[in-house]
NUKOL-548747 format. One line per 10 residues: number of its first residue (from 0); for each residue x, y, z of C-alpha. Coordinates in steps of 0.001 Angstrom, whole numbers. Example, Ala and Ser with C-alpha at 12.3 -4.5 7.8 and 13.67 -1.06 7.14 Angstrom:
<recs>
0 = 12300,-4500,7800; 13670,-1060,7140
</recs>
This chain:
<recs>
0 = 0,0,0; 1405,3400,-1010; 1736,6449,1185; -126,9713,671; 3114,11320,-539; 3766,8556,-3066; 234,8750,-4438; 409,12528,-4642; 3693,12290,-6539; 2321,9678,-8950
10 = -776,11771,-9686; 1304,14926,-10172; 3689,13182,-12549; 743,11872,-14565; -575,15369,-15184; 2602,17455,-15318; 3434,16782,-18956; -57,17759,-20076; -978,20552,-17667; 2292,21815,-16222
20 = 3606,21264,-12701; 1416,23781,-10851; -1910,22648,-12337; -906,18996,-12025; -367,19485,-8302; -3832,21042,-8009; -5322,18060,-9840; -3509,15663,-7498; -4860,17562,-4483; -8408,17406,-5866
30 = -8172,13654,-6388; -6790,13067,-2896; -9433,15303,-1342; -12105,13213,-3072; -10632,10230,-1191; -10799,12013,2153; -7256,13388,2263; -7163,17171,2534; -4125,19269,1644; -3503,19839,5344
40 = -3631,16098,6056; -1139,15514,3265; 1252,18069,4743; 898,16897,8347; 1210,13154,7741; 2495,12457,4206; 3720,8950,5104; 309,7658,6177; -717,4653,4073; -3746,5153,1821
50 = -5922,2535,179; -6321,3531,-3475; -7183,391,-5442; -8037,2249,-8672; -4947,4483,-8724; -3757,3108,-12080; -7169,3798,-13630; -7189,7376,-12322; -3653,7961,-13616; -4673,6667,-17045
60 = -7694,9004,-17050; -5479,11988,-16263; -3003,11029,-18980; -5897,10747,-21428; -6847,14406,-20762; -10038,13395,-18976; -11094,16382,-16841; -10381,15773,-13178; -13984,16749,-12362; -15141,13718,-14336
70 = -12477,11542,-12731; -13764,12359,-9236; -17402,12934,-10381; -17534,16271,-8588; -17099,20005,-8969; -17535,22771,-6437; -19974,25573,-7217; -21168,28200,-4743; -19688,26135,-1884; -21691,23102,-3014
80 = -20160,19803,-4148; -22117,19002,-7302; -22083,15740,-9213; -20785,15961,-12765; -20068,13327,-15368; -19643,12711,-19065; -22516,14351,-20891; -22793,17276,-18469; -20938,20572,-18770; -18521,21211,-15911
90 = -19607,24352,-14000; -17203,27286,-14316; -16388,29950,-11710; -17547,32787,-13962; -21030,31277,-13882; -21045,31817,-10116; -20747,35531,-10878; -23830,35325,-13081; -25715,33696,-10199; -24687,36425,-7773
100 = -25763,39128,-10230; -29189,37492,-10486; -29396,37397,-6680; -28443,41072,-6481; -31126,41977,-9030; -33772,40017,-7126; -32862,41688,-3850; -32665,45188,-5342; -36095,44713,-6921; -37392,43469,-3556
110 = -38914,40337,-5032; -40299,38587,-1959; -41046,35244,-3606; -39434,35488,-7021; -40226,33019,-9765; -37022,32064,-11576; -36424,30163,-14820; -33028,28651,-15670; -32685,27776,-19359; -30111,25150,-20463
120 = -29555,24105,-16858; -27005,21315,-17413; -25860,20078,-13996; -28452,22335,-12376; -25751,24504,-10824; -27467,27840,-11526; -30960,26744,-10515; -29855,24967,-7336; -27556,27800,-6329; -30307,30389,-6817
130 = -32718,28348,-4699; -30022,27982,-2057; -29324,31725,-1998; -32987,32810,-2298; -34912,30200,-268; -38263,31905,-938; -37825,31606,-4705; -39770,29214,-6899; -37275,27815,-9405; -37928,25995,-12684
140 = -35114,24753,-14924; -35145,23236,-18393; -32724,21266,-20551; -33035,19100,-23634; -30540,16474,-22460; -31919,13521,-20503; -28432,12851,-19178; -28035,16388,-17883; -31485,16359,-16288; -30697,13112,-14461
150 = -27544,14679,-13007; -29400,17898,-12130; -32082,15958,-10267; -29432,14010,-8377; -27770,17291,-7379; -31128,18654,-6259; -31631,15682,-3953; -28107,15897,-2569; -28482,19598,-1814; -31963,19192,-345
160 = -33625,21977,-2316; -36853,22168,-4287; -36274,22881,-7979; -38479,21659,-10824; -36446,20212,-13698; -38262,19846,-17026; -37201,18506,-20409; -37766,21173,-23046; -36096,22784,-26028; -34914,26381,-25743
170 = -34926,26652,-29537; -38560,25594,-29908; -40338,28032,-27655; -40195,26050,-24387; -43776,24933,-24925; -43959,22745,-21807; -43906,25858,-19623; -46203,27916,-21832; -48333,30233,-19704; -45905,30404,-16785
180 = -44439,33776,-15850; -41195,34659,-14113; -39422,37518,-12410; -36008,36338,-13560; -34941,34294,-16573; -31284,33279,-16536; -29288,31207,-18982; -25802,29979,-19787; -26557,28541,-23230; -24185,27030,-25813
190 = -22253,29901,-27377; -18909,28709,-28752; -18719,28528,-32580; -17613,25094,-33811; -14638,26692,-35554; -13097,27568,-32182; -12549,23908,-31302; -9143,24152,-32969; -7833,26508,-30270; -9472,24852,-27273
200 = -7955,22358,-24847; -8325,18676,-25671; -9735,17958,-22215; -12730,20127,-23169; -13245,19214,-26822; -12800,15458,-26362; -14732,15008,-23131; -17298,17729,-22420; -20650,17549,-24255; -20632,19398,-27564
210 = -24378,19875,-27231; -23776,22135,-24211; -20820,24004,-25696; -20994,24567,-29425; -23177,26318,-31969; -23030,26560,-35734; -20763,29333,-37017; -23510,30488,-39364; -25748,31503,-36442; -23721,31530,-33208
220 = -26263,33593,-31265; -29296,31470,-32076; -29869,30554,-28418; -29807,34187,-27315; -32329,35224,-29947; -34732,32363,-29238; -34467,32559,-25447; -34937,36339,-25578; -38101,35901,-27645; -39550,33367,-25223
230 = -38505,35368,-22166; -40224,38462,-23531; -43633,36830,-23106; -42704,35046,-19873; -41212,37899,-17856; -43430,39740,-15437; -43398,43519,-15219; -40084,44612,-13722; -38471,41250,-14506; -34919,40604,-15690
240 = -33231,38472,-18336; -29615,37494,-17609; -27158,35667,-19863; -23626,34375,-19747; -22112,35309,-23112; -19189,34761,-25460; -16504,37303,-24633; -15999,38226,-28313; -19688,38497,-29201; -20836,41017,-26620
250 = -21743,43760,-29107; -23615,41348,-31352; -25524,39918,-28375; -26523,43390,-27225; -27773,44212,-30718; -29930,41073,-30789; -31444,41967,-27424; -32260,45468,-28649; -33935,44056,-31757; -35933,41643,-29605
260 = -37360,44498,-27542; -35080,44825,-24519; -33799,47923,-22766; -31545,48875,-19832; -28946,46464,-21182; -25981,46083,-18818; -22719,44337,-19686; -20369,43024,-16996; -16886,41549,-17082; -15895,38419,-15187
270 = -13014,37996,-12740; -10652,37717,-15721; -11895,41118,-16957; -13570,39597,-20006; -17085,40649,-21124; -19103,37710,-19801; -22582,38660,-18550; -25559,40664,-19717; -28679,41768,-17854; -31652,43502,-19465
280 = -35389,44100,-19192; -38226,43986,-21725; -38920,47373,-23240; -42131,48870,-21953; -44809,49153,-24602
</recs>
């Protein structure tokens, strides 16, 4: 049986050639933490023996560019450990900023029991986080992927919150929720043109679901246009539409929202100072 130090070294060596030493060490720490060994435990008692029967399999996954979140079936989002797996987009930290902006808008508008719709929910990270942060909210979330919805429902149960997950198509009018109204509609839809695969990391392009990532180059903002149209009839007076966006398509996204009848359009940068989020409201007739 190997020691914690030996396992940490083996995991780091597996990832160093692909990711670099610093990121490989972070990956090794994440794997060990998933097995109950925190960074502090590793530092305090590195020679403690650790049962790790599938170490070779994990090392092979890392060498094959499989994202560590899929290897350990977990990613942290808003201080919640969420299940993730093949077929579900891995939550990103910039999406947490979108969630907090939605929370700020709800609080500033003094919505007491806001109704919230999350479109293209994936793992359910946005919907579950919003329910966690606004306990009085009524949250509905949709996705077209059965696999994603199964993971989202599992995350809902693990977090002990009430969120309604529904299978529906954002590009076909979301007919299953026709007639429902909301104070906030939020979405992190697919927005990366297929042509950009060439400059993206292999661990993303070969493992994360293309359905959740990519759009046709001929119409890269199709989700924004269709979701904006649906949200226009769903939003209550004083309601907000919030999107995560492609950093290089901010101007084009704003123009679509203007054409679809939105006003008070705000653009925000993420923690990397890239244009990443938009908030707007339906134009008053």
